matplotlib code that plots the C-alpha trace (Angstrom):
import matplotlib.pyplot as plt

x = [6.8, 7.8, 8.6, 5.8, 3.3, 1.6, 0.6, -1.2, -3.6, -5.3, -7.4, -5.9, -2.4, -1.3, -3.6, -4.9, -5.3, -7.5, -6.5, -9.2, -7.9, -10.5, -11.7, -14.6, -15.9, -16.6, -16.0, -19.3, -18.9, -15.4, -16.9, -19.9, -17.8, -15.3, -18.1, -19.4, -15.9, -15.3, -18.6, -17.7, -14.3, -15.7, -18.5, -16.2, -13.6, -10.8, -8.6, -8.0, -8.2, -5.8, -7.1, -4.9, -5.2, -4.3, -7.1, -8.7, -7.0, -6.2, -9.6, -11.2, -8.8, -9.6, -13.3, -13.4, -11.1, -13.5, -16.3, -14.4, -13.3, -16.9, -18.2, -17.4, -15.7, -14.9, -11.5, -8.5, -7.7, -4.7, -3.7, -1.1, -1.0, 1.0, 4.0, 3.5, 4.4, 4.0, 0.3, -0.1, 1.2, -1.0, -4.2, -3.4, -3.2, -6.2, -8.4, -7.0, -5.7, -4.0, -1.2, 0.4, 2.0, 5.0, 6.2, 9.9, 11.7, 15.3, 17.3, 15.0, 16.9, 20.5, 23.0, 23.5, 19.7, 19.6, 20.4, 17.4, 15.2, 16.4, 15.3, 12.0, 11.0, 12.1, 10.1, 6.9, 7.0, 7.4, 4.1, 2.1, 0.9, 0.0, 2.4, 4.4, 4.6, 7.7, 8.7, 12.3, 13.1, 9.4, 7.5, 7.8, 10.4, 13.8, 16.8, 19.5, 21.2, 24.8, 24.3, 23.3, 19.7, 20.9, 22.3, 19.2, 16.9, 18.8, 18.3, 14.7, 14.0, 15.0, 12.5, 9.3, 7.3, 7.0, 8.9, 6.9, 8.2, 6.9, 8.3, 8.2, 4.5, 1.0, -0.5, 2.8, 3.7, 6.5, 9.2, 9.9, 13.5, 12.9, 10.6, 13.2, 16.0, 14.0, 13.1, 16.7, 17.8, 15.1, 14.8, 11.6, 10.9, 7.3, 7.3, 4.4, 3.9, 2.4, 1.6, 0.8, -0.6, -3.1, -5.1, -2.6, 0.6, -0.8, 0.2, 3.9, 4.2, 2.5, 4.7, 7.4, 5.6, 3.6, 0.9, -0.3, -1.9, -4.3, -5.6, -5.8, -6.8, -10.0, -11.1, -13.5, -10.8, -7.8, -6.5, -6.1, -8.7, -11.4, -14.3, -14.2, -15.8, -17.5, -17.0, -13.3, -13.0, -14.9, -13.1, -9.7, -10.5, -12.0, -8.6, -6.7, -8.8, -7.8, -4.1, -4.1, -5.1, -2.1, 0.5]
y = [-14.6, -16.1, -13.6, -14.6, -14.8, -11.5, -12.8, -15.7, -13.1, -12.6, -14.9, -13.9, -13.5, -10.0, -8.6, -5.0, -3.0, 0.1, 3.0, 4.8, 8.4, 9.4, 12.5, 14.5, 17.8, 16.6, 13.5, 12.1, 12.8, 11.2, 8.1, 7.7, 8.4, 5.7, 3.2, 3.9, 3.6, 0.3, -1.1, 0.0, -1.6, -4.9, -5.1, -4.5, -7.1, -5.3, -7.7, -5.7, -2.2, 0.2, 2.8, 5.9, 9.3, 11.1, 13.6, 12.6, 12.4, 9.6, 9.5, 9.2, 6.3, 4.5, 4.9, 3.3, 0.6, -0.2, -0.3, -2.6, -5.0, -5.8, -5.7, -9.2, -8.0, -10.5, -9.0, -8.2, -4.8, -2.8, 0.5, 3.3, 5.8, 8.5, 10.1, 8.2, 4.6, 3.4, 4.0, 2.1, -1.0, -0.3, 0.1, -3.0, -5.0, -3.5, -4.0, -7.2, -5.7, -8.1, -5.7, -2.4, 0.0, 2.2, 4.7, 4.2, 1.4, 2.5, 5.4, 8.2, 8.9, 9.9, 7.0, 7.5, 6.6, 3.5, 1.3, 2.9, 2.3, -1.3, -1.8, 0.0, -2.5, -5.4, -4.2, -3.4, -6.4, -8.7, -7.4, -7.0, -10.0, -8.0, -8.2, -5.1, -3.3, -1.1, 1.7, 2.3, 5.5, 6.2, 9.4, 12.4, 10.7, 12.2, 10.2, 10.7, 7.3, 7.2, 3.7, 2.8, 1.9, -1.7, -1.8, -0.2, -2.6, -5.5, -3.9, -3.1, -6.8, -7.7, -5.2, -5.9, -8.6, -6.7, -3.7, -0.8, 1.2, 4.6, 7.5, 11.0, 11.8, 10.5, 9.4, 9.8, 6.8, 4.7, 4.3, 0.8, 1.5, 1.9, -1.1, -3.2, -2.0, -2.9, -6.3, -7.1, -6.4, -8.0, -11.2, -13.0, -10.9, -9.5, -6.1, -3.7, -0.9, 1.7, 4.6, 5.5, 2.2, 2.8, 0.6, 1.4, 0.4, -2.3, -5.3, -4.3, -3.2, -6.3, -8.5, -7.4, -6.4, -8.8, -6.5, -2.9, -0.2, 2.0, 5.4, 8.2, 6.0, 4.9, 8.5, 10.2, 12.7, 10.3, 12.6, 12.0, 14.6, 13.2, 10.9, 7.2, 6.2, 2.7, 2.8, 3.4, 0.6, -1.9, -1.1, -1.4, -4.6, -6.2, -5.4, -6.9, -10.1, -10.3, -9.6, -12.4, -14.9, -13.9, -13.8]
z = [8.6, 5.3, 2.6, 0.3, 3.1, 2.2, -1.2, 0.4, 2.0, -1.4, -3.5, -6.8, -8.2, -9.0, -6.3, -6.4, -3.2, -3.4, -1.3, 0.8, 1.3, 3.9, 2.0, 3.4, 4.8, 8.3, 10.4, 9.5, 5.8, 5.9, 7.5, 5.2, 2.1, 3.2, 3.7, 0.2, -1.3, 0.4, -0.9, -4.4, -4.2, -2.8, -5.3, -8.3, -7.6, -5.9, -4.0, -0.8, 0.6, 2.4, 4.9, 5.1, 6.9, 3.7, 4.1, 7.4, 10.8, 13.2, 14.7, 11.3, 10.5, 13.7, 13.3, 9.8, 10.9, 13.8, 11.3, 8.9, 11.6, 12.3, 8.7, 7.6, 4.5, 1.8, 1.1, 3.4, 4.7, 5.9, 7.3, 6.7, 9.5, 7.8, 9.6, 12.8, 12.0, 15.5, 15.4, 12.2, 14.0, 17.0, 14.8, 12.8, 16.0, 17.6, 14.5, 13.1, 9.9, 7.5, 6.5, 7.4, 5.1, 6.1, 3.5, 4.2, 6.1, 5.3, 4.2, 5.3, 8.5, 9.2, 9.0, 12.8, 13.3, 11.2, 14.2, 16.1, 13.0, 13.0, 16.5, 15.9, 13.3, 15.4, 18.3, 16.5, 14.2, 17.2, 18.6, 15.4, 13.3, 10.2, 7.2, 6.5, 3.1, 3.3, 1.0, -0.3, -2.0, -1.7, -2.8, -0.6, 1.7, 2.2, 1.1, 3.8, 3.2, 2.3, 0.8, -2.7, -3.5, -4.0, -0.5, 1.0, -0.7, 0.9, 4.3, 3.5, 2.8, 6.4, 7.8, 5.9, 4.0, 0.7, -0.8, -2.2, -5.2, -6.5, -8.4, -6.8, -6.3, -5.7, -9.0, -10.9, -13.1, -11.6, -14.2, -15.7, -15.0, -11.3, -11.1, -13.0, -10.8, -7.7, -9.1, -10.1, -6.6, -4.6, -6.6, -5.9, -2.7, -3.0, -4.9, -4.7, -7.3, -5.1, -7.3, -10.9, -12.2, -15.0, -17.3, -20.0, -18.1, -15.7, -17.8, -18.3, -14.7, -13.2, -15.4, -13.1, -9.9, -7.7, -6.7, -6.9, -4.7, -6.6, -5.4, -8.0, -10.9, -9.3, -8.9, -11.4, -12.5, -12.0, -9.3, -5.6, -4.7, -6.9, -6.0, -6.4, -9.7, -9.8, -13.6, -13.3, -10.7, -12.8, -16.0, -14.4, -12.6, -15.7, -17.4, -14.5, -14.8, -18.5, -17.7, -15.1, -17.7, -19.8, -17.1]

ax = plt.figure().add_subplot(projection="3d")
ax.plot(x, y, z, "-o")
ax.set_aspect("equal")
plt.show()
């Protein structure tokens, strides 16, 4: 795949992917809530969605992917199967997802195991057509690398189609220093700001980043455990449309 291929999946420049966390009190509640959230995102101009088993489990994730794959959505969708990356690739293939997210593609394993990780990505990417968004020095991931971040970014670019950058926690603003460091080292390789984007910082961050994944900011309390607010989604996407005209 060409490096910039993932950006061609979206209709607009500086695309915004909305995260579906699969919150709910029961499997049925998780499913119905996810369907409502997806409808809100689609109706309010979000460019794509990401399904993640942040609260729900694997079966919840597969159920909503099955629904989406038959729903004729007007926007692309992807999957992040937390902690078991193999299954993210499998689900993406089975349900024709446009992209997969893996929270770390380099540096989170012992140096001895980097060769194994290299072959892991070669194997699964050879079988999966979805584009891969890969984290480097990503939130909640251990840093076991003995290499510099600059060296790991170069390796990361050989393993995925877009590099994802965050600070240290869900919803925490990613520092401009870190975003700029990543950009300076990846050049024109697609860069995804995957946490902490708000209506206040969106312009300065998207001047450097190519796209963003939004979860917490779309919630009614701006926290990951909140409920998706149609008002927050619309207000944010209206601002993104204005930003696009200036960039």
